[in-house]
C-alpha positions, 0 to 999 in steps of 0.5 A: 499500500502507497503511504502518502501524506496530506496537505491542506493550505487553509485561511481563517474563514476555514479554520472551524470547519477543519474540525469536521473535515479532519475528523472525516479525512482520518476516518475514510482516507489513510494519511501518514501525517496532514500538514495543515499549512497556514499564516504562522500569525494565525496559529493560536486561532487554530481549534484545539483539536487541530492543535492537539491532533497527533496526525496533524503538524501545522506548518508556516505558509512563508517556510515551504518555499525558498524565497516565496511568502504571502509578501512576494507574490503580492509584490509580483501581482502588484508590479503587473498592476493585478487586483491584490485581492488574488494573491492567496489564491495564486499562493495557495496553488504554489504551496501545493506544488512547491511542497514537492521540494520542501524538507516536509515532503518525505513520501513518494505521493502527497495528497492535495485536499480543499479545507471545506471538503468532507470525504463522506465514505471510503475512497481509494486513492490507488488502485490495485496494482498501486497506480494513483487516480485522477478524479476528472471532471468537465471544466474548461477555462481556456486562460489555464491552458493560454498559461500552460502554453507559455510555460511548458509549450502545452495546451489541452491534451485531455477532453476532461478537466483534472480540476477537482477538490483533491489531487495526489501529487507525485513528488518526483514528477512535480519536481521535474514540472518545476525544473521544465518551467525554469527551462522556459524562456519567460521572465523570472529567477524563480518557478513562481515568478515565471508562472505569474509572468506569464499570466494573461491579462487580468481584464481577460480572466482573474484567474489564469493558472490552475496547478491541477490542470498543469500538472494533470496535462504534464503527467498525460503528455510525458507520463501517460501509464502512471495514473488511472482516471476515475470519476467520484460522486461530489457534491459541490453545493453541500453548504446549501442544506445546512451550511457548515453546521451540517450534522453527522446524520445529514452527512450519512444520508448523504454518503449514501449516494455522494463520495465527497462534499464540499461547503462553501462559507458563502452557500446560503441554505433555506430558512432557518439556517440561512439566517444562522449561515449568513451571521456566521459568515459576517462574523468570520469575515469582520473578525478576520479583518480586525485580526489582519488589523491588529497584525499590522499595528 
């Protein structure tokens, strides 16, 4: 059986929900360790359940990749005249890729898992012969492939999409992918700077890089025999039931038809849960703004 660790980049708005997602991850997946990657200054706001969990290790997001911090990405995007609100969106993608070359990546494979997603039943991540699975979807966003063409001279090759709530990365292949990006003639001293310098103009799309599409396409092209493709039954809008206050009983009922369920904080379920979730989302939002202000003072 292949051993693997799980990597979860997480921000404050998802801290409390980790109590539920980690419980189900430990129940239905089989990781060696679960790395929670977040802002070091926010550690103390993580739930005690996470901080004391024997399988969880909390890592500083600015200490994973040499010369890459949140501020670094912010400065590069600012120089390009891009919206600062997208910094975290790109940063978390780079953390997932860069983890492969960090001192913390001690297994041949590591699983990226979304903080707002729960596995509802046992999910095999490798087939009986040890091949990892890609969970395929039907999404298509052209700017992702425009960026890929610039940094890797590759376009879309698979009619399906690799964008899912999780992805099993092969450490060796991710490092190989990073080396290929560094060989490109795109301006930049680091692989993440080259990616950022390859993005389409923001007026075309504020989102123009996908780590999952890039890695999946690279494997499809250069390592076509390694991964197997499959589809899982996912419920992306599970938050419309009871928001993040969903009960274990309802999750058990969902598990009869669904493999994974995601609970975005902005989903608004029917009355009365909609009112509760609305004020919960507002509370988290203003608490996060307050904490950011305190950090700057």
